[in-house]
N, C-alpha and C positions, 0 to 999 in steps of 0.2 A: 155526467159528465163530469161531477167533480171525483170517479174515480179514479180514473183511469190519471187525473193528476196528483192522487195521494200516491199511483203504482209509482211515479215518473222520480215523487219529492223520496219517498221508500229506495229506488234504483237508485240515487242521487249518492241518498245517505249513507247505503249500504258500498257504494262505490269506493267513495271519501273514507268509509272508516277500510276498508281494504287499501286503497293506496298509503294512507296513514300507517299502517300495520308493513304493510311491504318496505319505505320508507324506515321506520324506526328498523325493522329487521336490518336492511343495505348500514344505515349506521354505526350501527352497532358492529358491525366484524372486522376483525384484526388483520382478516388478511390482505385487502387494498394497503393498505397501510404500511403493513409488515413487506409487500412488495418494494413498494416505494422505499423505505427506508433500504432494502436490498440495494435499490438502485442508483440512488443516491451512494452506498459505501462503495458500491463498485467503479464509481468514477470517484470518488474520492482515491481510490489505492493508486491511479495513477498506471502507467505502463510499463515496461521493464528492457524495450527494444533498445537501449542507447546504457543499461545496466553493463556490467563488466562482471563476468564469470557466473551468466547467467544462461551459457548458450545448450544444454539443455533443457528440455520441454521441463525435464524431475525440479531443475535448480529453479527455474522461472516461476514454476504453480507453486512451490512452496514460499519462493520469496513474495506470490500477493497473498497467499494463505497468511506471513506474518505480517502485512501491513494490515489485511483486515481484521484481524484479534484486537487491534489497535482503538479501531471503531466501532465492537461489538457493543462497550458498556452504552452506547450511547443511542440503543437499537432498543424495541420493546413497545407495550402497549401499558402505561399504567392505570390502575385503578382511577378512573374522573366519577367516576357518580353519574347513577341517573340525570341523563337533557331532557326530559319529558316523563309530564304523567301518560304516552300513546302507548309504552310499547318498553321491554328493558333495560336498563343499564348496559350502556358498549361493554364488546369482549375484553380481557385481559389477556395482555402477553410478557412475555420474557423475554427478558435480552434476545438476540440470538446468541448459539453458542456452533462454533466450524465442528463439525463433526464428519466430516470425509474431507480427504484432499487426493485428487480422481487426474494426476497426471497422464498426458497420450506420449508414453516416450517414445514413441517412432514419429511424432508428427515431424513433420518438412519444417522448416526456419518459418514459413506464413501463415503455416494451420497452425488452428486452437494447439496452445498446448497442456491446455489440462483446464479442468475446473476446480470449487471448490464449494463443498454443501453447508448450508447454515441452518439450523433447527430453532425452533422455540417453542413454548409449552401454554396452548392459549386455553383458557378460560371463556366457556360458552356460558354467557347469561343467562341464554334462553333456555339453554337444555331442563330439563326435568334431573334427571341422571345422567353420568357419565359425562361431568362439565369440561373437564381437562380433555385436553388432543394435540399432539405436537402436530405441527405445521412444519416444513422443510422446502425449503429451496437453493436454488440450482444458479452458481454463478458460473459460465462458463470464460474464459481467457482465449487473446493471443495476443502476440508479443506488445500489441499495440495498445492495452487496458479487453475492456471487458467486450465479447460480440452483441453483434444487432442478434439482439432476440438469444440471447443469448445470458436472461435470465426467467427465470419458470420454477412454476410448484414442480415441486416429486416428492418423491413415498422417502420414507426418511432410513437409512438406514436402520438393519438389524442387524446387532442389535441397536440403540440406537446411544452412543458412550460420545463425550468429549474427548476433543483431540488437541494435541499441541503442534504445530508445526515444525517442522524440521527447521535445529539452530542454522543461524548464518554463519559457515564455517569461513567466509572469503575474509585476507587481510585487513587490513583499518590502517589508516590516518590518526592516530590522537588529535585531540585537539589540542595537545603541548606540542603537538612538531613543527607548528610556522616558530614558534618562539627557540627551541631549543634549535632546529637549522640554523637558524640567525645568527644564535649565536655561538655556535660550533666556527659557524663560516669565518666570523667577523674575530674568533682568536686563532684562525686557521695555523696560521708561523708558515714553516713548511711540510707542513702534515701532508702524505701522500692522498689521493684520491679512495685511498681502500683504507686511511685509518680514520679519515674525514669518517666515511660510513659507516665504519667501526664504534664511531663513537658516539654520532647520530643514533645509530642503534640500540647502543647500552644506553643513553640516556632514555629510551624512549618503552622500549621491550617492559614495565612495569607500567604503563599509561594505557592498555587496549583491555581492562576487563579481562582476560584471560583470554582472548582472541588474538589471530596470528599478527605478527605487525607487518606495512606494509611494507616491501623491500625499497631501500635504502639506494637510488642509486649513484652517484658521485661522478663527475668529469672534473680535470685538470689541466689547463694549461697557464703556465707560469701563472702572476694575479690573479689570474681569471678562473674561477668554481663557479660550477652549475651543480646543482640539486637537486631529485625529483622525484618525487611518491605518490604512490598511483592508487587508491583503491575504488571500489563499487560506485560509489559515489562524487569523489575530488583527485582534483590531481594538486600537488603541491610542487610549485616551483623558486627554487631562491637561488639569485643569481649575484654572484660578490665578482666586484670589476670595478676598479681606478677608486679603490677605493671606500666603498658603498656597498653594503647590505641589504637586497631588498627581493619581498614575493614576487612574483609577479603575476599580473593577470591576464592571460590568454584566452582567445576564443574557444569554447567546447568546439570547435566542427575545425579548427587545426589542430586541437589535442586529441582528434580521433588516430584511428590506425590509416596506413595510406598516411596519413597528413606529415606534419612534423613530429604527433603525437605527443604520448609524459611521459618527454625522457630528457635527460643532467646534461644531454648535448644541445636540446629546446631549450633550457635553460640561460646554456653558453651563448644564443647567438646575442649579435646587436640587435637593440632597439629598434635602425631599421630595417631590420631583418624581417620583424613581423608585428603587427601591430599590439600595445597595451592596454589595459583599464586600469589606470590609477587613480 
């Protein structure tokens, strides 16, 4: 009667050892953590559906790539040492690198615009040789962010080379624009709308870090002056009326194409013609 008990106990011990070994191997793998980091990164890059100048899928995908590289340094799996005596130390992994940008040039507006591929070098703590291997993940986006099921492990490009996203060449509103616009409109005198626009432009051309300056749009009707500048992220509206020069804060909905828009004549409108949020 005792022999079967020993067999059962032995089976329990063997089963327990196998289970612990399996847990240790699972806990040591870097891949699940890298996938989780890719998911977080994909959420952090946001969406481009409301961005100006990204109508082409190539431009939209490049924008996602530029945003993604800002988060790559926060990824990777560092050396954390052994977590127990039951198995090897956890795997390590380098921070992700951008290794491919894959736009879908013929995509319709509602369709995915393209994908980016990220790569990490994993050091496999449990391997006896060939401990280092490359791990790649593809993130696929439409204009509203990462698509459902759009994060997946994928084959790495060959050759595996880090790439730089294309520079953002869209015009910008420099940080100094509001102060300069208010100063110029405050001292407008009898200057025409074209002269005021030229003055603001000249003052701001050295403030864009080499990028193009957003167009300065000015309209004038007597002492009432409106100024507007638009870039991919912002709309600057400045109005001079009744001796007061101020920046206007208008709802983003009203600034869209088909509504009031980001235009100088919008800035010239009376307060009772649209709500402001001072």
